[in-house]
N, C-alpha and C positions, 0 to 999 in steps of 0.2 A: 488491155492487155500490150505488152512490151511492143515497141515499134520496131520493125523489121529495119536493119541497116540498109537492105537491098533497096528499099523505097526513098533512101536518103541521098543516094549517089549522084546528086544533081550536077547541072553543069553552070559554070561562070567561065568567062574569057580569063586567058593569063595576061598578068600585066607585068612588066620589069620594074622592080624596086631593088634597092641595094644593100645587101648584107652578106658579106662573101666568107665563106669557111673552106677549109681545105675538106676534098672530096674522096670517099671510098671508091667509087667509080664516078663518072661525071655527074656532076650537080648533086651527089648525096651529101648532105652536111655531116662532119664528124667534128666529135668534141672531145677534149683530152680526159684521161683518168689522172687527177693530179698528183696522185701518189707516185707515179711512175712517168707520166707524159704521153703514155699510149693513148692512141687515137682510135674512138670507137664511132661507127655509124650512129647517128643520132636516132635511130628507131630501132627497138627490138620487139620480141614476139614473146607473149605472156601465155603460159600453157594452162591455167587454172580453168577450170571446168571443160573448155572446149577441146582439150587433147585427152580428156579423160574417157577414152573409149576402149572398146576390146583391141589389145595389142595384135592384132590379125591383119592379114594383106588387105583385106576389103575396107572394113572400117577405117584403116590407116591410110587410104589411098588418097583422099582429098588433103589430109594432114601433109603429107609427102608432098605433094604437088605444091600445097603453099609454100613449105620449107625451102622445097629447091628453086621456087620463085624467088623468095625472099633473098636467099644466097646470090642467084644470079642478078638480083638488081642491086646487090651491093651491102644489103644487110649481115650481120653476124651475130648479135646478141639475142639469145633464147634462154629464157628464165622458168624454172620449175622448182618444184618441191617435193619431197617424199609424200607430204600430205595431200597432192594432188591428184589423189585415185592411182590411175593406170599411167599417169602422164609420163614419169621416168621410162618406164617399159616401152610406151610409144616412141618417146624420141631414141631409143636404143634401136630400134626397129629401123626408123628413119635414118640415123647418123651412122650406121653400120654400112652403108651402102656407098661406094664410090669415095671420093674423097670429103664428103660432106664434114665429118667430124673436125677435119682439120681446117676448115674455112669458117668454124662458128665459135663463138665466145660463150661457153655453155656455162650457165649459172644455176646453182641448186641453193638449198637450205638445210638446216639442220632445227630440230625441234623438240628433242628429248631432253631429259634431265639426267646428269651423271655423265662422266667422260668415258668409261667404257661404253655406255649407251649409245653416246654420241659418235664414238669412232665406228660402232657396229653399223649405226645408221649409215654413216658416211659410205662405209664398204658397202653397204646394201645399194645405196645411190649409183657408185660406179658400176657395179654389176649389172643393174638394171639398164644403164645407159650405155654399156659395153665401151666403157673407155677406162684409161688407166689414171686420169687426172681432171680436175674441173678448172674452169678459169677463176670462177668466185663462189666462194659457199657462205652464206649470211645465216645469223641467227634470226629464226624466224619468229615474229612477234615479241621480241625481247625475252624467249624462254631461256630461264637460266643462264643468262647473258655473260656474267663474269666467266664462270666455267666452260661454258661453251665457247667463248672467243679465246680462251687459253687453249683448249683443244685445237680450234680451227688455225692458230699461229703456230702449234707445233706441226700442223698438217702443211701448212705453208712452206715452214722450215725443212720438211722432207720432200717439197716438191711436188706435192701431191694436190695443191692448190695455188693459184697466183695470187690471189685477192681475198678480203676476208671484210664481211660487213654485218649489218643488222637491217631487219625489215620490221614496218610496220604498216597497217593499212587504214586506220581511224583516227580522226582528229584527238579522241581520248586518250591516245597513245602517246601523244607529244611529250607529256610531263616526265613520262618515262624514258623516252626518247633522248631527250635534249642533253642530261647528265650523262649517259653513255657517250654520247657525242663530244661532249667536254673532256671527258675523262680516259677515253679510249682512242689508240691510234687506228682509226678505221679507213680502208680505202673505199667503200660504199655504203650509202645508207638507200634503203627504199622505201618511199613514202606516197601517201594518197595525195593527189592535187589535180584539180581539173578547174574550167573556167567557172564553172558555178559552186566549188569548195577551194578557196583560194586561202585556207588558214596557214597551210604550209608555207606560203610565202611572206608569212609575217614573222615565223620563229624559225622554221627549219631549214628552209633555202638560203637565207642570209648565213645562217651559221655555219652551213656546210660550205659555203663560199669561203667564208673566213678560216675554216679549219683544213680546207683542202680535201675536201669529200667528195668522190662522185656520187650523183644522184639518180637512181633509178626513179621513173614515176609510175606508179600503179592506178589502177581504176580512172585512166585520164576521160573516159565518157561516163563516170559514175554509174557504172553496171547498168547502162542503157538509159539511163536517168535523162542524160542530155538529148537522146536522140526521142525521147517522149516529149520532151519541153519545145522541141522544134518541128514537132509534126506539122503538117502542111505549110510551113514556113520557106519563104524564098531565102536565100543567102543575102545578107545586108551589104550595101556597097563596099564596105571595108574589106569584104572577102575578096573581091577583084582585085583590090589595090596588093593584096598580098598572095595572089596567085591561087586562090582555093578555088577546086572544082567540086567541091562535095562538103557537107556537114563534118564526117571524121577528120578532114583536112583542116577545117576551121578551127575544131577543138584541139588539135594536136599543134597546129602551127601558134595555137594562144599558148600550151605548156612549153614549146620549145623557143616561145619569145621570153623566157626568163632564161637570163644567162647562166644561173647555177644549175640548171638540168642538163644533165649528159646525154640521158635517154629514157623516152615513156616505152612502156613495154604493154601497148594494148593486146589483146588477144587477136589472132588471126588464124582462123580456121579454114578459109578458102583463098585460093591463089588471087581473086579479084580483090578480096580485102587486103592483101599483101601490097599489092600493084597501089591502090587506093592510099593505105596509111605511109607507105613510103614516099607517095607524092608529097607529103606534109613534110618531109625531111630534105627539101629543096628551098635555096631561096627563092623569092625573098621571105624573110620572116617577119613578123609586126614589130614596130618599134612602139616606145612608151604610148604616144599618143592614139596610135592603132588599136593597142592593147586595152585601152580605156573604152575606147568604141566598142570594142568587141564585149568586154565584161557590162557596158551600159546595154548594149541589145540582149544580151542574154539576162539581165537583171530584169529586164523589162517584161520578159515573158509572163 
């Protein structure tokens, strides 16, 4: 049975170590989008599964609290997709109140074939999320990549989107992703990367750094695989050195320790998860030696 995250919010004392970056609000690390220089807070919300609820006030209430907490603490990036059930509708409900939409970097995807179909899907996303533009739209899972990127660039020229990208979530998609990254002018890629799944660091992350492409990281907890691996375990000594107070922070600080990573996007369906995850987007981050220690600990489980 998957281990509940709640049981993993353990404690370890904070310790000062030095890796300084600009802050969205005090302490929140920001990293640049290479194609523009725009700075993003280095932690986002992913909406797959957890935001696929009935778009009605009561089921949406804890998600609204999570998003409001996220923005209040300095987060901006929220990632979704038309294929995530009702997630776009739920975000539309949440972001339509107050000034939340203006304070959020809102990202979605396209996953249809054919230019007319892709434009229609994009229009539906705008309608569902009650907005007139999106900050980022990516071709989901490399579906009809060439034509879909052409459509997205047209929409960018029309000022309906600000950035374009592509996404994958499995290692076996890297063979298809690499040539797209080399051939196409991309603002973003989204890729799977975690402390126990480091293949992206061998091929995709160095290429992104070389090509000047921002990187979102999905499944940084390995679909709860990592939580199950550390069941009943105490945080190792290196966690204290880098200011980790919980296992989620340990996993996320490892991901952020790779300098090519712009923003992990773990799922956050509760305000308490937002507070914990955003705690990872603060200095200190692990240096190369500490990352090796973290890998060795996880590899030995």
